[in-house]
C-alpha positions as CSV (number, residue, x, y, z in Angstrom):
1,X,49.2,44.0,13.6
2,X,48.1,42.2,16.4
3,X,46.6,39.5,14.4
4,X,50.3,38.5,13.3
5,X,51.0,37.2,16.8
6,X,48.9,34.5,16.3
7,X,49.8,31.0,15.1
8,X,49.2,29.7,11.5
9,X,46.7,27.4,11.9
10,X,44.6,30.2,14.1
11,X,45.4,32.6,11.2
12,X,44.1,29.5,8.5
13,X,40.6,29.4,10.8
14,X,40.2,33.0,10.5
15,X,41.0,33.0,6.8
16,X,38.3,30.4,6.6
17,X,35.8,32.9,8.2
18,X,36.6,35.5,5.6
19,X,36.5,33.2,2.7
20,X,33.2,31.7,3.8
21,X,31.7,35.6,4.2
22,X,32.8,37.0,1.0
23,X,33.6,33.8,-1.3
24,X,35.0,34.7,-4.7
25,X,38.5,35.4,-6.1
26,X,38.8,38.9,-4.7
27,X,38.9,37.7,-1.2
28,X,41.7,35.6,-1.5
29,X,43.6,37.9,-3.6
30,X,43.2,40.4,-0.9
31,X,44.7,37.8,1.7
32,X,47.8,37.3,-0.5
33,X,48.8,40.6,-0.8
34,X,48.9,41.4,2.5
35,X,52.4,40.0,3.5
36,X,54.5,37.3,2.6
37,X,53.5,35.1,5.7
38,X,49.6,35.3,4.8
39,X,50.8,34.4,1.0
40,X,52.3,31.5,2.1
41,X,49.6,30.2,4.7
42,X,46.8,30.9,2.0
43,X,48.8,29.3,-0.6
44,X,49.3,26.1,1.4
45,X,45.8,25.4,1.9
46,X,44.1,25.8,-1.9
47,X,41.5,23.1,-1.2
48,X,40.7,24.0,2.2
49,X,39.9,28.0,1.3
50,X,38.7,27.1,-2.1
51,X,41.2,29.0,-4.0
52,X,40.5,29.8,-7.7
53,X,42.2,31.7,-10.4
54,X,39.2,33.8,-12.4
55,X,40.0,34.2,-16.0
56,X,37.9,36.4,-18.4
57,X,37.4,37.1,-21.9
58,X,39.4,40.3,-21.1
59,X,42.1,38.6,-18.9
60,X,46.2,38.7,-20.3
61,X,45.9,35.2,-19.6
62,X,49.4,33.9,-20.3
63,X,50.7,37.0,-17.9
64,X,48.5,36.1,-15.2
65,X,48.9,32.5,-15.1
66,X,52.6,32.7,-15.2
67,X,52.8,34.7,-12.0
68,X,50.1,32.7,-10.0
69,X,50.6,29.3,-9.0
70,X,48.6,26.2,-10.6
71,X,45.4,26.7,-9.0
72,X,42.2,25.8,-10.3
73,X,40.8,28.0,-13.1
74,X,37.2,29.6,-13.6
75,X,36.6,31.0,-16.9
76,X,33.9,33.3,-17.8
77,X,33.1,36.2,-20.3
78,X,31.9,37.5,-23.7
79,X,33.5,36.3,-26.9
80,X,32.6,39.7,-28.8
81,X,36.0,40.3,-30.6
82,X,38.9,38.2,-32.2
83,X,40.9,39.2,-29.1
84,X,38.6,37.8,-26.4
85,X,38.8,34.4,-28.4
86,X,42.3,34.5,-28.2
87,X,42.2,35.0,-24.6
88,X,39.8,32.2,-24.2
89,X,41.5,29.8,-26.4
90,X,44.7,30.7,-24.1
91,X,43.2,29.5,-20.9
92,X,41.3,26.5,-22.5
93,X,44.6,25.1,-23.4
94,X,45.1,24.7,-19.3
95,X,42.0,22.3,-19.2
96,X,43.4,20.2,-16.5
97,X,43.1,23.0,-14.3
98,X,39.7,24.4,-15.4
99,X,36.9,23.7,-13.1
100,X,34.0,25.9,-14.5
101,X,33.2,27.5,-17.7
102,X,30.5,30.3,-18.2
103,X,30.9,31.8,-21.8
104,X,28.6,33.8,-23.9
105,X,29.3,34.0,-27.6
106,X,27.7,37.0,-29.8
107,X,27.7,35.0,-33.2
108,X,27.3,31.3,-33.9
109,X,30.9,31.4,-35.5
110,X,32.4,32.5,-32.3
111,X,30.2,29.9,-30.7
112,X,31.8,27.0,-33.4
113,X,35.4,28.1,-32.1
114,X,34.7,27.7,-28.6
115,X,33.2,24.2,-29.4
116,X,36.2,23.5,-31.2
117,X,38.4,24.5,-28.4
118,X,36.3,21.9,-26.0
119,X,37.2,19.3,-27.5
120,X,40.3,18.5,-25.6
121,X,40.1,16.8,-22.6
122,X,39.0,18.9,-19.1
123,X,39.1,16.0,-16.2
124,X,38.6,18.7,-13.5
125,X,35.5,20.4,-15.2
126,X,32.2,20.3,-13.0
127,X,30.3,23.3,-14.5
128,X,29.6,24.1,-18.1
129,X,27.4,27.0,-19.1
130,X,27.5,28.1,-22.9
131,X,25.4,30.7,-24.2
132,X,24.2,32.1,-27.7
133,X,23.4,35.6,-27.7
134,X,23.8,37.5,-30.9
135,X,24.5,40.9,-31.3
136,X,23.5,40.8,-35.1
137,X,19.5,40.4,-35.1
138,X,19.8,38.8,-38.5
139,X,22.3,35.9,-37.3
140,X,20.2,32.4,-38.4
141,X,22.6,30.7,-36.2
142,X,23.4,27.4,-37.6
143,X,23.6,24.4,-35.9
144,X,26.7,23.2,-34.1
145,X,27.2,19.6,-35.1
146,X,29.2,18.1,-32.2
147,X,30.8,15.1,-32.2
148,X,30.1,12.9,-28.7
149,X,33.2,11.0,-28.9
150,X,35.7,14.3,-29.0
151,X,33.7,16.9,-27.0
152,X,35.7,17.2,-23.8
153,X,37.9,14.6,-24.9
154,X,35.1,12.0,-25.0
155,X,35.2,11.8,-20.8
156,X,33.7,13.9,-18.7
157,X,32.4,14.6,-14.8
158,X,30.1,17.5,-15.2
159,X,27.8,18.0,-12.5
160,X,26.0,21.1,-14.4
161,X,25.1,21.6,-17.8
162,X,23.6,24.6,-19.4
163,X,23.2,25.6,-23.4
164,X,21.0,28.5,-23.9
165,X,20.0,29.5,-27.5
166,X,22.0,26.9,-28.9
167,X,21.1,24.4,-31.4
168,X,22.7,20.9,-31.0
169,X,21.2,18.3,-33.1
170,X,23.0,15.6,-31.5
171,X,22.7,16.8,-27.9
172,X,20.4,13.6,-26.7
173,X,23.7,11.5,-27.9
174,X,25.9,13.5,-26.2
175,X,24.0,13.1,-22.9
176,X,24.9,9.4,-22.7
177,X,28.2,10.4,-21.7
178,X,27.1,12.7,-19.1
179,X,26.6,10.4,-16.3
180,X,27.5,12.5,-13.5
181,X,25.2,15.6,-13.9
182,X,23.0,16.9,-11.4
183,X,21.4,20.1,-13.1
184,X,20.7,19.9,-16.8
185,X,19.3,23.3,-18.2
186,X,18.3,23.6,-22.0
187,X,16.7,26.9,-22.6
188,X,17.3,25.2,-26.4
189,X,16.9,26.6,-29.8
190,X,15.9,23.5,-31.9
191,X,14.2,20.4,-31.5
192,X,14.7,16.7,-30.9
193,X,12.2,14.0,-30.5
194,X,11.0,13.1,-27.2
195,X,11.8,9.5,-27.7
196,X,15.7,10.5,-28.0
197,X,15.5,12.7,-24.9
198,X,13.8,10.2,-22.9
199,X,16.5,7.7,-23.7
200,X,19.4,9.9,-23.1
201,X,17.9,11.0,-19.6
202,X,18.0,7.1,-18.6
203,X,21.8,7.5,-18.3
204,X,21.3,10.6,-15.6
205,X,20.6,8.5,-12.7
206,X,22.1,11.4,-10.5
207,X,20.3,14.1,-11.9
208,X,18.5,16.6,-9.2
209,X,17.0,19.3,-11.5
210,X,15.8,19.2,-15.2
211,X,15.2,22.4,-17.2
212,X,14.1,21.4,-20.6
213,X,12.8,24.8,-22.4
214,X,12.0,25.3,-26.2
215,X,12.2,28.6,-27.9
216,X,10.7,27.2,-31.0
217,X,7.0,26.0,-31.4
218,X,7.4,23.3,-33.6
219,X,4.5,21.1,-34.6
220,X,4.1,17.6,-33.3
221,X,4.8,16.5,-37.2
222,X,8.3,17.8,-37.1
223,X,9.8,15.6,-34.3
224,X,7.5,12.2,-35.4
225,X,9.3,12.8,-38.6
226,X,12.7,12.7,-37.3
227,X,14.6,9.1,-36.8
228,X,14.3,8.8,-33.0
229,X,15.2,5.6,-30.5
230,X,12.4,4.3,-28.8
231,X,13.3,3.2,-25.1
232,X,12.3,-0.4,-24.4
233,X,11.1,1.0,-21.1
234,X,10.3,4.2,-18.7
235,X,13.7,5.8,-18.0
236,X,13.9,6.4,-14.1
237,X,15.2,9.4,-12.5
238,X,15.3,8.7,-8.8
239,X,17.0,11.8,-7.6
240,X,15.0,14.4,-9.8
241,X,13.5,17.0,-7.4
242,X,12.7,19.9,-9.6
243,X,11.5,19.4,-13.3
244,X,10.9,22.5,-15.5
245,X,9.1,22.4,-19.1
246,X,8.1,25.3,-21.5
247,X,7.3,24.0,-25.1
248,X,4.2,22.7,-26.9
249,X,1.8,20.6,-24.9
250,X,2.3,17.7,-27.4
251,X,6.0,17.2,-26.9
252,X,5.5,16.6,-23.0
253,X,2.5,14.4,-23.7
254,X,4.9,12.3,-25.5
255,X,7.6,12.6,-23.2
256,X,5.8,11.7,-20.0
257,X,5.3,8.2,-20.5
258,X,8.8,7.2,-21.0
259,X,10.1,9.1,-17.7
260,X,9.7,8.2,-13.9
261,X,10.4,10.9,-11.4
262,X,9.2,9.4,-8.0
263,X,11.1,12.1,-5.8
264,X,10.0,15.1,-7.8
265,X,9.1,17.8,-5.2
266,X,8.0,20.6,-7.8
267,X,6.9,20.5,-11.5
268,X,6.7,23.4,-13.4
269,X,5.1,23.3,-16.6
270,X,4.5,26.6,-19.2
271,X,2.7,25.9,-22.2
272,X,2.5,27.9,-25.4
273,X,-1.2,28.9,-25.8
274,X,-3.6,26.9,-27.7
275,X,-7.5,26.5,-27.7
276,X,-7.2,23.0,-26.3
277,X,-4.9,20.7,-24.7
278,X,-5.3,16.8,-25.0
279,X,-2.9,15.5,-22.5
280,X,-4.6,12.5,-21.1
281,X,-0.7,10.9,-20.3
282,X,0.2,14.0,-18.5
283,X,-2.9,14.1,-16.5
284,X,-2.7,10.4,-15.5
285,X,1.2,11.2,-14.3
286,X,0.0,14.0,-12.1
287,X,-2.6,12.0,-10.3
288,X,0.0,9.4,-9.5
289,X,2.5,11.9,-8.3
290,X,3.2,12.0,-4.7
291,X,3.8,15.9,-4.8
292,X,0.3,16.6,-6.1
293,X,-1.5,14.6,-3.1
294,X,-1.6,17.0,-0.6
295,X,-2.5,20.4,-2.8
296,X,-4.7,23.0,-0.7
297,X,-3.4,26.3,-1.9
298,X,-3.6,28.1,-5.3
299,X,-2.1,31.1,-6.5
300,X,-2.5,32.8,-9.8
301,X,0.6,34.9,-10.3
302,X,1.2,37.0,-13.3
303,X,5.0,37.2,-14.2
304,X,5.5,39.2,-17.7
305,X,4.1,37.3,-20.1
306,X,3.5,34.2,-18.1
307,X,0.4,33.6,-16.4
308,X,0.5,30.7,-13.8
309,X,-1.6,28.7,-11.4
310,X,0.6,27.4,-8.7
311,X,-0.5,24.8,-6.4
312,X,1.1,24.0,-2.8
313,X,0.4,22.9,0.8
314,X,1.6,25.8,2.7
315,X,5.1,27.1,1.9
316,X,5.5,23.9,-0.1
317,X,5.0,24.6,-3.9
318,X,4.6,21.1,-5.9
319,X,3.1,22.2,-8.9
320,X,2.7,25.1,-11.2
321,X,1.2,25.3,-14.6
322,X,1.6,28.6,-16.9
323,X,0.8,29.8,-20.5
324,X,2.8,32.2,-22.4
325,X,0.6,34.8,-23.6
326,X,0.2,38.7,-24.1
327,X,-3.4,38.4,-23.4
328,X,-3.7,36.8,-20.1
329,X,-7.4,37.0,-19.6
330,X,-8.3,35.8,-22.9
331,X,-6.8,32.3,-21.9
332,X,-8.2,32.1,-18.2
333,X,-10.7,29.5,-19.7
334,X,-7.9,27.4,-21.0
335,X,-5.9,27.6,-17.5
336,X,-8.9,25.9,-16.0
337,X,-10.1,23.7,-18.4
338,X,-6.7,21.8,-18.5
339,X,-7.9,20.3,-15.2
340,X,-10.1,17.5,-15.4
341,X,-10.2,14.1,-14.4
342,X,-8.2,12.1,-13.8
343,X,-6.2,15.1,-12.5
344,X,-8.5,17.8,-10.7
345,X,-6.6,19.6,-8.0
346,X,-9.0,22.4,-8.0
347,X,-12.3,21.0,-5.9
348,X,-9.7,20.3,-3.0
349,X,-8.2,24.0,-2.5
350,X,-9.4,25.9,0.2
351,X,-7.1,29.1,-0.3
352,X,-6.8,31.3,-3.8
353,X,-4.2,34.3,-3.9
354,X,-4.2,36.6,-7.2
355,X,-1.0,38.5,-7.4
356,X,1.6,40.3,-9.8
357,X,1.3,42.5,-12.6
358,X,-2.1,41.5,-14.4
359,X,-0.8,43.1,-17.7
360,X,2.4,43.9,-19.3
361,X,3.0,47.6,-19.6
362,X,2.7,47.6,-23.2
363,X,-0.6,45.8,-22.8
364,X,-2.8,48.1,-20.6
365,X,-6.8,47.6,-21.2
366,X,-9.8,48.5,-19.7
367,X,-12.2,46.7,-21.5
368,X,-11.5,43.2,-19.9
369,X,-14.6,41.1,-20.0
370,X,-16.1,40.1,-16.6
371,X,-17.0,36.4,-18.1
372,X,-13.5,35.5,-17.9
373,X,-12.7,36.2,-14.8
374,X,-15.8,34.5,-13.7
375,X,-14.9,31.6,-15.7
376,X,-11.7,31.3,-14.3
377,X,-13.3,31.3,-10.4
378,X,-15.7,28.6,-11.7
379,X,-13.8,25.5,-10.8
380,X,-12.7,26.8,-7.4
381,X,-15.9,25.3,-5.7
382,X,-14.0,24.8,-2.2
383,X,-12.1,28.0,-1.7
384,X,-13.2,29.6,1.7
385,X,-10.2,32.3,1.6
386,X,-9.8,34.7,-1.5
387,X,-6.9,37.2,-1.7
388,X,-6.1,39.6,-4.7
389,X,-3.8,42.5,-4.5
390,X,-4.6,46.0,-5.5
391,X,-3.4,45.7,-8.7
392,X,-5.9,43.3,-9.5
393,X,-9.1,45.4,-8.0
394,X,-9.9,47.5,-11.3
395,X,-10.3,44.1,-13.3
396,X,-12.0,41.7,-10.5
397,X,-14.3,44.0,-8.7
398,X,-16.5,44.8,-11.4
399,X,-16.8,40.8,-12.4
400,X,-17.6,40.1,-8.8
401,X,-20.2,42.9,-8.9
402,X,-22.3,40.8,-11.6
403,X,-22.8,38.3,-8.8
404,X,-26.2,39.2,-7.6
405,X,-29.6,37.8,-7.1
406,X,-29.5,33.9,-8.9
407,X,-26.0,34.4,-9.7
408,X,-24.8,35.4,-6.5
409,X,-23.0,31.7,-5.6
410,X,-22.5,31.0,-9.1
411,X,-18.9,30.7,-8.6
412,X,-16.9,30.3,-5.4
413,X,-19.9,29.3,-3.4
414,X,-18.0,28.5,-0.5
415,X,-16.3,31.5,-0.1
416,X,-16.2,33.0,3.5
417,X,-13.2,35.6,3.7
418,X,-12.4,38.2,1.1
419,X,-8.5,39.9,2.0
420,X,-7.4,43.0,0.4
421,X,-4.5,45.0,0.8
422,X,-5.7,48.1,1.8
423,X,-8.8,49.9,2.9
424,X,-10.9,50.8,-0.5
425,X,-11.6,54.7,-1.0
426,X,-14.9,55.5,-2.1
427,X,-15.3,55.1,-5.4
428,X,-16.6,52.7,-8.2
429,X,-14.3,49.9,-6.8
430,X,-15.4,50.1,-3.4
431,X,-19.1,50.0,-4.5
432,X,-18.6,47.1,-6.5
433,X,-17.1,44.9,-3.8
434,X,-19.9,46.2,-1.2
435,X,-22.6,45.2,-3.4
436,X,-21.0,41.6,-3.6
437,X,-20.8,41.6,-0.1
438,X,-24.2,42.6,0.2
439,X,-25.4,39.9,-2.1
440,X,-23.6,37.4,-0.1
441,X,-25.2,38.3,2.9
442,X,-28.8,38.4,1.3
443,X,-28.3,34.8,0.1
444,X,-27.4,33.3,3.3
445,X,-23.5,33.1,2.2
446,X,-22.1,35.9,4.1
447,X,-18.7,37.3,3.6
448,X,-16.1,39.0,6.0
449,X,-13.4,41.2,4.7
450,X,-10.0,41.6,5.7
451,X,-7.4,44.4,5.3
452,X,-3.8,43.6,5.2
453,X,-2.6,47.2,5.9
454,X,-5.5,48.3,8.4
455,X,-4.4,50.8,10.5
456,X,-6.7,50.1,13.3
């Protein structure tokens, strides 16, 4: 091969390119099997080429590690059998070389064995992802009682921690030992008090992304009855840029007074539905966050069983508020009712976009009440440009058709431009939109229609 006449440093530069274009274990595995010279060059530069040995739950670990040099190890896999657990335990014995762990346990008993193996020191570990995904639907997933002084040997340099569907009662206490964390993801089964969480977060001054997602809908009394530590002052998270929360509104209302997030750029809130949101502390905090001061666009977006209101400025998303619901139009009034003084970005917004699948596949309806869509539109008094996708036309057009006579400007009084996906064929939807446009014209509030896929 002509490439073999190149000096070692030139070959290494080419290897850099290969690894950068196709990062992963397979790339350097291929390189070291070309010839002995390439093997020597690659293995002599493990850090530069970011070399890793990948061990899965299916790997015959002892054989593999005997063949390869002492490179950093990446562990991943599903613990769904005794053989898989044996493989994982074997690789976890090399804790001084393990940089990343990403494991899924299919029973709480298997998870307990994994946690037991993680009581040894792991000085090189930076990423830890653990998930409980029971194959038995009747698995009650008993809580795993960790000793924070023993977990990962009582000392860690973790930068990413993700627990999914795992209940760890002493988790807030455990976080005090993770001061280097940059990303914390807790899609969490179980609860701990907001006070305890705020106190734990006080140690995470390098945290850039926080995802706190509860799967339980326990009442406010459940965590107020717990013994909790009350932080003497607000916990400042100076590096936090992204904060995502899912749960009951009372929890975030009790947490938010104890944390200060001066650099947050995206705040995403997904509440479980309820008739009334009593969140004065949250609204006060929102009104003082820099990321909410210049909002001028809104998007109503349907994603599965969550309906979102997203507020942004140009391409910069700053704030998302959503409700998990199987009947999204039922909760439209709740969506807009949430926004009231002291935080009310809606009157300043000039652009509103409605997109996504309006209803989950298993919930298709033809009897959506028009007044609910009109209730949704009512607070958007400054919107000049309105876009909704063709999927929403059958639901929105009949509601707009009702806005005639004295009701013409009952909602969207500043509307000037209507954007649709395509030219409308003759039929009830076209007739409804044209009646709405004609009513606006007669009222002295003319409206222009633009089609995104218009041919001419």
